[in-house]
C-alpha angles and dihedrals in degrees: 000000000000115000120212094214138016113230122179087268097058094103092052092045091051090048092053092049091049090050092051092049092047088055090053098255120144091211095175095143091046090052091051092053092044087055088055091048090051091051091044093053092044092054102039105023105027095154099040116110098177125068094236133189089253091058093045097049093044090051089049094057111118113248122232098253096029126112124218093256093057091045091053091049091055091047092048092057096049089046088055090050091050092050090049091051091049090051088059090059096257128117122258132159114245112208110232115252089228093066092095100019093101094049102068112158120233115273114266110231104229127214108252108209118233119221094255090051091052091048092050093047096048091045089060094043090050089055099052108142123244113264121199090205089058106021095179097047096097089053099043104052100050090056096038093054091046091055088054092055104028095044102025093235121169111247093246091050091057097040095051097039112141119222091230089060094057111084104194092175095062097023099241131134117203112213109201124203099341126163110341089016091279129150125209143165120241115201115212123226114240095255092046090049091051090050092050092049092051090046093051091053093051098042091047089062088061101033111022116201094000117181093221125060089219103035121194125236093287096036086231095112141342130292116278125244089250092056090052092049093048092052091045094051092045092051093045091052093050090045091055095240095161105101106073140126123245124006120357117262120271132188090250089058090075086071092047090048092051091054095043095047090048092053091045091054092049092049092049089051092049095244121169103252090194087067099035103043096072089057092051090046092053092045091053093044095240116166094205127041089222089068088062094040087060089077091063088071091055099053101076092046095055098033109052091181087070094057093107094054118109096234094167090079088065094046091059089062093062138047116270115260118229113250 
């Protein structure tokens, strides 16, 4: 990665990046934020050679147009840098985790896709036209979007997926250093595995031995977030996804829909959520079980036929989620 400036922390920053790469982490977002930290220190603390409390707390200040999630992400990266510096035997101030713990934003109510909406969307994605500028585009996006819904992957997890982390023999996707720097295995259903195998065969004819499972138009990297959004919005528009209740659909809502539909199916089948929720939590890569329990509150709202179910008995099994 090319840094715009060279603060007195550039060597330590480069060392942290090298360590992450050596451990097999992609760390692209972390590198981007480290670049900002380098520029920040160069401009405001050009003579400082120690990562002090003053630097840390000033970096942690919430920006005018920044949401809590973005602020936490920035803080997480500089905390990682401070821990790395401390591991080298030098002093660095580690920002307390609690600094933003009391400022949780209200929960966004996602759009849970109905079956007819999913059918209409995937029909349009499956009929993307061939583009000579991006000859693999019509193959990539139908499978990528299905992994978002069928496996509950985060968009960035699917976009940046490395080919070496997709085991098509055993049907397992290895997610490396996702949110919270956590790794996990995602097991593919038989039909999704068959789809991925067929896709790999077809995309390999265009981009042999590609590093990324979903290569971009040049096969030099992965598709950008903007490219994913443009394709999503185009397909939604053609699918007529404009008349809906609640918040408008987002790409991330495929993940929410996967979790909600899964819970709905278990409830309908009379499954013991106390036993099943930890598995769903691990599959989704949630750090806290309460993040998964949040979806219980969505089910009655989006599935009126469940209005008569006594959902409170399930809520008592799990910690309350902040509203």
